[in-house]
matplotlib code that plots the C-alpha trace (Angstrom):
import matplotlib.pyplot as plt

x = [-1.2, -3.5, -4.3, -8.0, -8.5, -6.8, -9.2, -9.7, -11.1, -13.9, -14.7, -12.3, -10.0, -6.2, -6.1, -6.0, -5.9, -4.5, -5.6, -3.5, -4.6, -1.7, -2.0, 1.0, 1.5, 3.1, 3.3, 7.0, 8.2, 7.3, 8.1, 5.7, 7.0, 4.6, 6.1, 3.8, 4.3, 2.4, 2.3, 1.4, 0.1, -2.8, -1.7, 2.0, 4.1, 5.5, 8.2, 6.6, 7.1, 8.0, 7.5, 8.4, 6.6, 8.0, 5.6, 7.0, 4.5, 4.6, 2.5, -0.5, -1.3, -3.7, -3.2, -5.0, -2.5, -3.6, -1.5, -2.7, -1.3, -1.3, -1.9, -0.2, 3.1, 2.4, 1.1, 1.0, 0.7, -2.9, -2.6, -1.6, -0.2, 1.0, 3.3, 3.4, 6.2, 7.1, 9.7, 8.3, 5.2, 4.4, 4.5, 1.1, 0.2, -2.9, -3.6, -6.4, -7.1, -5.3, -6.9, -4.3]
y = [10.9, 8.0, 4.5, 4.9, 1.2, -2.1, -4.9, -7.9, -7.0, -9.5, -11.9, -14.8, -13.2, -13.2, -9.8, -6.8, -3.1, -0.5, 3.1, 5.9, 9.6, 12.1, 15.8, 18.1, 21.8, 22.5, 21.1, 20.1, 16.5, 13.9, 10.2, 7.9, 4.4, 1.6, -1.4, -4.4, -7.6, -10.5, -10.5, -13.1, -10.4, -7.9, -4.2, -5.2, -4.9, -8.2, -9.4, -12.3, -11.7, -8.0, -5.9, -2.2, 0.1, 3.6, 6.2, 9.6, 12.4, 16.1, 18.9, 18.7, 19.1, 16.1, 12.6, 9.3, 6.5, 2.8, -0.3, -3.8, -6.7, -10.5, -12.0, -15.3, -13.5, -13.0, -16.5, -18.1, -15.0, -14.4, -10.6, -8.4, -5.0, -1.8, 0.7, 4.1, 6.6, 9.9, 12.6, 15.1, 13.0, 10.6, 6.9, 5.3, 1.6, -0.5, -4.2, -6.6, -10.3, -12.2, -14.7, -17.3]
z = [3.1, 3.8, 2.6, 1.7, 0.9, 0.7, -0.4, -2.6, -6.0, -5.3, -2.6, -2.5, -5.1, -4.8, -6.7, -4.4, -5.0, -2.6, -3.0, -1.5, -1.2, -1.3, -0.5, -0.9, -0.2, -3.6, -7.1, -6.9, -7.1, -4.4, -4.4, -2.6, -1.7, -1.0, 0.8, 0.7, 2.6, 4.3, 8.1, 10.7, 13.1, 12.5, 12.5, 12.4, 9.2, 8.1, 5.7, 3.7, 0.0, 0.4, -2.7, -3.0, -5.5, -6.1, -7.5, -8.6, -8.6, -9.6, -11.0, -8.6, -4.9, -4.7, -6.0, -5.9, -6.4, -6.9, -7.1, -8.1, -6.0, -6.4, -2.9, -3.9, -3.4, 0.3, 1.2, 3.7, 5.8, 7.1, 6.6, 3.7, 4.7, 3.0, 4.5, 2.7, 3.0, 1.4, 2.3, 4.9, 5.6, 8.5, 7.6, 7.3, 7.5, 6.7, 6.5, 5.5, 5.8, 3.1, 0.8, 1.7]

ax = plt.figure().add_subplot(projection="3d")
ax.plot(x, y, z, "-o")
ax.set_aspect("equal")
plt.show()
């Protein structure tokens, strides 16, 4: 499982999209949880405006998950981060500079 991108939809935009690639060993159900928050420190999960998105998946072994984000929610934090978890997989984290 990896965050393949986290970026503003266009330069100066407050709309961001996070893309997550999920690979499984079987087609059974898996739930991916994206925890998004603003942070004051690069490469460190924060807690400003925390939002949680739960994405249930099943029926395939490979998934591309995307989630739109409104960066206003995470202001005034200078970084926007996403932590991704799923049962049986290591947690992954990625952040980007915020538009705030």
